[in-house]
C-alpha positions as CSV (number, residue, x, y, z in Angstrom):
1,M,14.5,9.0,7.9
2,V,12.4,11.4,5.9
3,A,11.2,8.7,3.6
4,F,9.3,7.0,6.4
5,E,7.1,10.1,6.7
6,I,6.0,9.5,3.1
7,Y,6.3,5.7,2.8
8,S,5.1,4.3,6.1
9,P,6.8,1.0,7.0
10,R,3.5,-0.1,8.4
11,K,2.2,-0.3,4.8
12,L,4.9,-2.8,3.9
13,A,2.6,-5.5,5.2
14,G,-0.5,-4.3,3.4
15,I,-1.8,-4.1,-0.1
16,H,0.4,-1.2,-0.9
17,R,3.6,-3.1,-0.2
18,N,5.1,-3.0,-3.6
19,F,4.4,0.7,-4.1
20,V,5.9,1.6,-0.7
21,L,8.9,-0.6,-1.4
22,F,9.5,1.0,-4.8
23,G,9.2,4.5,-3.2
24,L,11.8,3.7,-0.6
25,M,14.1,2.3,-3.2
26,E,13.8,5.5,-5.3
27,H,14.3,7.7,-2.2
28,L,17.5,5.8,-1.3
29,K,18.7,5.9,-4.9
30,R,18.4,9.7,-5.0
31,H,19.9,10.2,-1.6
32,F,22.9,7.9,-2.0
33,N,23.3,8.0,-5.8
34,R,23.3,4.2,-6.1
35,E,20.8,1.5,-6.8
36,F,19.2,-0.5,-3.9
37,S,17.5,-3.8,-4.4
38,S,14.2,-4.6,-2.7
39,E,16.0,-7.1,-0.5
40,E,18.5,-4.4,0.6
41,V,15.7,-2.0,1.4
42,L,13.8,-4.6,3.4
43,E,16.9,-5.4,5.3
44,L,17.5,-1.8,6.2
45,V,13.9,-1.3,7.2
46,G,14.1,-4.5,9.2
47,R,16.8,-3.0,11.4
48,F,14.2,-0.5,12.7
49,Y,10.9,-2.3,12.4
50,N,9.8,-5.9,12.7
51,I,8.0,-6.1,9.4
52,E,6.5,-9.5,10.2
53,M,4.7,-8.0,13.2
54,L,3.1,-5.1,11.3
55,K,-0.6,-5.5,10.9
56,D,-2.6,-5.1,7.7
57,D,-5.9,-6.1,9.2
58,E,-7.6,-2.8,8.4
59,E,-6.9,-3.0,4.7
60,T,-7.7,-6.7,4.5
61,D,-11.0,-6.1,6.3
62,M,-11.7,-3.3,3.8
63,L,-11.1,-5.6,0.8
64,N,-13.2,-8.4,2.3
65,H,-16.2,-6.2,3.0
66,E,-19.0,-7.1,0.7
67,E,-22.0,-5.0,0.0
68,D,-24.9,-5.5,-2.4
69,F,-24.9,-3.0,-5.2
70,S,-27.6,-1.8,-7.4
71,L,-28.0,1.2,-9.7
72,P,-30.5,3.8,-8.9
73,Q,-33.7,3.7,-10.8
74,S,-32.9,6.9,-12.5
75,Y,-30.2,5.0,-14.6
76,F,-32.9,2.9,-16.2
77,P,-35.0,4.2,-19.1
78,K,-38.6,4.6,-18.3
79,V,-40.8,2.1,-20.1
80,Q,-43.9,3.7,-21.6
81,S,-47.0,1.6,-22.1
């Protein structure tokens, strides 16, 4: 399916889940000239992929990564004495 090249089923388990699901719904709607519910799309995808086994560890790790942030000194006005 061409849509899987654009909307990777692997991302159905990640933070982009809703966007990918919507994209697949729109692709099927255009291709078959009828509406598809999210449940129908997940059922169709489930025939080819085990969605529950897809990993989203990379995206979760990326979101959980914390780093101290500070603005460079050039952003602060120089105080003249």
